[in-house]
N, C-alpha and C positions, 0 to 999 in steps of 0.2 A: 455478063457486063464488061465493056472493055475499057482499058486504062486509064484514059481520059476522064470517065464517070467517076471511076473509084478516087482518081486524084481529086476531082473538083468536088464530090461529096464531103470527103475528107477538109476541103480547105472551107467550105461554106459552112458545115458544122461549127468548125473550130473559130470562124469569124462570129458567129452569131452565140456561139457560148462562152467565149473570154468574156464578154460584159458581165455576164451573167458570174462568173468565177469571181470578177472583182467585187461584185456587190457581196458575195459570201464571206468572199476575204476579209472584207471591212466588217460585216457581221459577226464574225469567229475571232476576229483579233488577228488573222495572219497578215500583219503588216510589218514591212520593212523599214525601219527609222532609219534616218542619216547620223552618220556620228562614226567613230571608229576607224574600221578598214573601209566601211561605204561611201561611195563616192556620190550618190545620189543626193540631190538637195532637201528632198523634201519625202514625207510616208508614202509609200507604194504598195500595192496590195501584191502577195504572193501565192498566189493560188492559181494559176496559169496551167499547173498540170493536169486540173480536171479536164480542162478544156481540150488538151492536147489525148487526154484519154478517152475522152467523149468522140472526139474527131475520128481517132484512129479506129477503136471499136464500133462504132456504129456504121462507119463507113465499110469495115470489113463484114458485118452482118448484112447491112443491104446489098453488097457486091454478091453475096452468096458465094463467098470463097472458105466460109465455114466447116470446117471438119474435125472429127473427133481430136485427131493431133494437135489443135490448138488449146484444147483443154486445160494444158498445164501451162502455155504461155499467158492464158487470161487469167486463171487462178493466180500465179506468181506476180502478175503486174498489177492485180488488183490489191492484193497485199502490201507492194512495194508503194504502191500509191496511199494508202491508208496509211502505211506508217509516216510517209513523205507528207501528210497533209498534219498529222499531228505533229511531227516534228515543226513545219510552218508555223504552228499554232503554238505550242508549248516549249517546244525544243528538247530534244532526246540526246541521251550521253553516246558519244561516238562508238563503245563498244555494243552498246543495247543496238542501236541502229546497226552496227554489223552484223549482229545475231540474226537480227530479222532480214537481212540482204540474204543471208546464209539460207534461211528458212525459204525465202522467195524463190531463190536459185535450184534449191531442191526441189519445187513443185514442178520445174520441168521435167523430171524424170519420170513424171506420170504420162509424159507425151512421147518422148526420146531420150537415148542416151548417145555418147559418143562412144561406142562399144569398137569402131572400127575406123582407122583414118588412114588416106593415100599420102603420101609424103613426097615431095621431091628426090630423085635419086635413089629413095630406098626403098620404094613401092607402097603396099597396103600393109598396115599395121593392124591386127585384129588382137585387143586388148583380152576379150573373152578367150579365145582359141590359147593364148599363152598363160592363161590362169591370172591375170590382172584385171579382172572386171572391173573391180572398184576405181581402179585410174581413170577412166573414162569419166565416171561421175566426179570425182574429184578434180580432173581438168575442166569439166564444165562448170563447175561451182567456182573456180578461181578465176575463169572467163567471164563469166556473167558478173559476178562483185566486183572484178577488176573494172569492167568498164561501166559498171554502175558508178563508182566512185570517180572513174577517170571524166565521165561526161561530167558528175558533181562537182570536181573541183574547175571544171572549165567555165563553169556559169557564173563568171567573176563580172562579166559587163554587159551592158542592155544587149542583147539580140545574139551575144557570142555563142552560146550552147546551143541555141534554136539554128542557127546558122551553120554551126558544124556540122551536126546531127541530121540537118537537112541534107547537105552533100553527101554524109555517110548513106543516107536513105537511097538516095539518087543513085550512088554506086552501086550499093546491094541490088538495085533494080536493073541496073546495066548488066551485074552479073548473073542475075537471074534469066534476064531475057536473052544474052547473047553466048553466056556461057552453058548454063545447066539445061536450057530447052526442053527436053522431055521432063514432066512432073515438077516444073518450077513455075506453072502460070500463077496459082495461089500465092505462091511467095513472092512473085514478082506485084500483084494485087497489095499483099502486106506492105510491101516496102513504099508503095507510090500510097496507101493509106498513110502512112507515118510521114511522109513527105509534104500531103497536102495538108495535114493536122499542123505540121510545122509554119508553112509558110502562110497560113492563116493566123496562125496565134504571132506570127511575126510583124502582121499589120500593128498590132500594139505593143509589141516588145521590142522593135528595132530600135536606136537610139534617136531621141530620147523616149525611155520606156514609160507606159503608162500601166504596167504591170510584169510581174516578175513570175517566172516560172515555178520557183520555190525549190524544196526539194522533193517534193512531188511530183514536179515536174522532170527534174535533172535525175532522178533514179529510175522514174517510169521510162524515160529515154532509154537510157544506158542499159536497162532488163531489155527492153523491146530490141534495141539493137543487136544486143548479146543473144539475145532467144532468135532472132531472123537470120544472124549470121550462122548458128548452129544448124538451124534448117536448111540453109544453103549448104553448109558444109555436107550436111548428109546428103542432101539431095543429088550433089555434084560430087560427090566422093573424092574432093580435091580440099589440099588445104586452103585455095583461094576463098573460099568462103569465111575464114578466119583473117588472111591476109588483107583484104581490102577493108573491114571496118578497123582492122588495127593501123593500117599505112593512112587512112583519112582520119584516124584520132590519134596519127602521129604526135601534132603537135600538144594538146593536152596530155598525153603517155608520157611525151619528153618533160613537159612542164613540171607533172608529177613526180618524175623519178628524180629531177632536181631538188623539187621540194622536201622528198624523202632524205635525200643524200644532206642537205643544208640544214635541216633539222636535227640531224645525227651528228653533225659535225659540232653543232651547239647544243647539243645534248639536251634535245627538245622532244618530246613526244612526237609522234609523224602527224598526232589529229590535231596539233598546235597551231591557230592559224599565223598567219603573217602577211607582209607585203613584199615578198620575195617573187612572187609569181609573173610570168610572162606580160599579163596585163599591165600589173604595176609600172614593172621595167619600160613598157612603152609609155605609160601616162607620165611617169618620174622624166621621160627625155623630153617631154613637151608636147606629145599628140594630144588632139582632142581625142573625146571617147570614140567618137564615130571613127576616125582616122585610125586608131587603135582597131577598133572592130574588123573594119574593111581591109587592113594590113593582116590581121590573124584569119579573115577568110579569106585572102590570096596564100598563106602559107598552107593552108588544110588543103586549099585547091591544087598547090603543088604536089602534095602528100597524095591526094586521091588520083593527079595525073599520074603520077608515078607507077600507082596500082595498076591502072588502064594499060598504059606502057607494057609493065610488066607480063600483065595477061596475054598482049599480043606477041609476047616473044622480044621484044625489044628491050632487053634487060640492059644494055650498057646504056643507053638514055635512060633507062628508069636510074639505075645506080648514080649516075651522074646527076641528075635532078635530085636525088635523095641525099646525097653527098652536100651538096650546096646550099639546100635546106636547113638540114641539121648544122651546118657549119654556121648559117643565120643565125639559128635558135641559141645555139649555145654563146655567141657573140654577145646576143641581147641578155641572156640568163646569166652571163658573167658579169653584167654589169658595165659592159663596155658600152656606154649609151651616146658618147660624145657625136658618136657619125649619125645616130637616131635623131640627136637634138637640132644639128645642121640641118636634115632633113624635114622636120619639123616647123624649124623657121621658115624654110623656103616656103612652105604651103600655107603660112599665115600669113605671107606678106600678100 
């Protein structure tokens, strides 16, 4: 099956499936109510992760790209989805959720492990050969759990996490299709299945949203992106498999890093929620929710562009783009919003 059909299948399944997840959310009580840090004005169902899961895996099966190496990814993503559904309905304590995230990430070990990696300027590093076989497994856990929580923290505005992950999926497809070449066709189909499911979900999730993905969706997305990037890493035998999703996730990673530092300086737990995230800064500066989302799409696209430039060997341009984008993020996250307020007033006229 060609790439267009894989993408279209996932998109159609997500478009058809999302309304059903909205009905289930209302039936099971998985509803996000207004108030507190939430900025929406009316109750909104939040089980969109089910539609993303169905769109991704059904398109994968129909496209016939399934093989035994995907069992770990399937089992782990199914577990993380169930944990997310339970959290959307009843709420789970952060440490309990972290425990299940680690368990789900461990299931990837049934399919593959990071026993070897090729690093720029260093060359091939084989953990098993040097007697450090457990290091590859631990790195895999940190990577997947880290991405799960990175996507989770980015899910603060309508359409934000879905849009960022859509860009990440397209970037991973580009990597699989242009860099990996031999043996990367199944991985390319998987990334397009994810992109199609996300675009179909965005039909309902782009601001003003009619449904939220919830933790079931954000954790599932982080898990799949983490797993697919490791597959890309093993297939290409280069660090680019990890650099690509890390760069396109550069904005939420930076936001998460600042959140950890901010909470530590205040003597708060890292799991404590606050209104200091990037999207809160943009909204407080006067941008509408749609303007804030589109601005953050643009920032993520710049990170993705830097990844592509780097892959093509244009390191100076890539570095220059990253410096500019990081500087912009620091300005926003350090509460210097006067310039943004002027920008928002111009657009509101």
